N, C-alpha and C positions, 0 to 999 in steps of 0.2 A: 408134931405136925396135927393140925386139927382135921377132923373129918371132911369139912367143907373144902379145905384146900387139897385133899386127896381125890376128890370127886372128879370124874371125866367131864370134859366140856359136854354140853348139851348137844345131842344130835337127833335128827328126826328121820323117819323113814322116808326113802327117796321114792319119787314118782317118775315114771311109772314103776310100780313094784317089781322088784327084780332081786336076784341073788348077787352077792359080791364075789371077789375072786376066791374067798374062803368058803363060799357056799352058804353064807349067813344072809340075812335080810340086809340089803344095802341101805346105808344111811346117807343123809345130806346134811350140810351145816344149815343152821336155822334160816338164814336169808334165802337160801335156795329152796328150802322146804315151803317157806311162805310164797315164793314165786310159784311153786308147783300147785299150791293150794288155790292161788288166784287162777292159774290156768285151768284147773279142774272145774272150778266155779263157772267160769267164763263159757267153757264149752261143753258143759253138761246141760242137757235139755230137762226142763221140769217134767217129772214123771219118769225119768229114766232110772232113778234110784229107787228101789222098792221100799226100802225103810225110810226115806226122805223124799217123798214125792214132790215137795215143793223147793227142793234144792236145785240150783242152777239158774241160768240167765237165758238159755235157748237162743243164743246168737246165731248158731248155724242154721237154725230153722228159718231165719230171715235172709240168708244169703241171696236167694233168687227173688226176693220181694223187690218191687220197684223202688229204686233209690229216690229219695226225697228229703229235703231238710226236716220235714215232720217225722219221718221214720227215724232219722238219725238222732233227733232230739228225745224222741220217746225210748230209744235204745240206750241212750246215755243216762236218762233217768231210771230206767230198769236196772241197768248194770250198777249204777251208783247205789241204789237201794239194796240190791243183792249183796254187793261187796260190804255195805254197812252191816246187814243183817247176819251174814255168815262170817265174815272175817273182821268185823268191827273191833274185836278184842286184839287183833294181830296187827292191823294196819290202819293208818289215816290216809285217806285219798287226797292227794294234792291237786291233781288235774287228771281229766279223762277226756279223751277224744277218740270217736269211732269213725272208721272209714268202711264203706261198703262198695266194692267195685270189682267187676270181673270175677264173680263167685268167690270172693276173698273178702273175709272180714278181718280188718286190722284194728286192734285196740292199743292205743298209746296211753299208758298209765304211769302216772308219777304218784308215788306213795311213800310214806314214812313207816318203817318196821318199828312198832312201838318197843319192843324189847331192847333194840340197840340205838334207836333214833336215826339210824341210817336212812337217807333218802334214796330211793331207787327209781329209775326211770326204764320201764320195760315196754316192749312191743310184743303182744301176742297176735299170732296170726292163725286163722283157721279157714280151711277150704271146705267146701261142700262135697259130700261124697256123690259122684256122678254115676 
């Protein structure tokens, strides 16, 4: 049996970080890990991470902004650029739609996970802290 066939399947650290039932770092399958990375990117505000001050989209900063087609269009361009910059090696964005209503931001995202070729359609929802 070759070494490659004995290797365990790839697993990534789960988000949010937590311990599993054995007390070790919890892991997630690659597709879930990619989903978690997208969620982190969408709801992290630029400047929030000390070592990566330009990381994030800042969607939650605009929850209470007046809703307009111009704002939504600007958000979609900003999110698309952030996804390409930070996760472009992991995903290809197929479709992106952002809704901002009642202090809730919903991101409808369709993307291809490059490692597997699987198409995912996810909805990410963020609420402003009141």
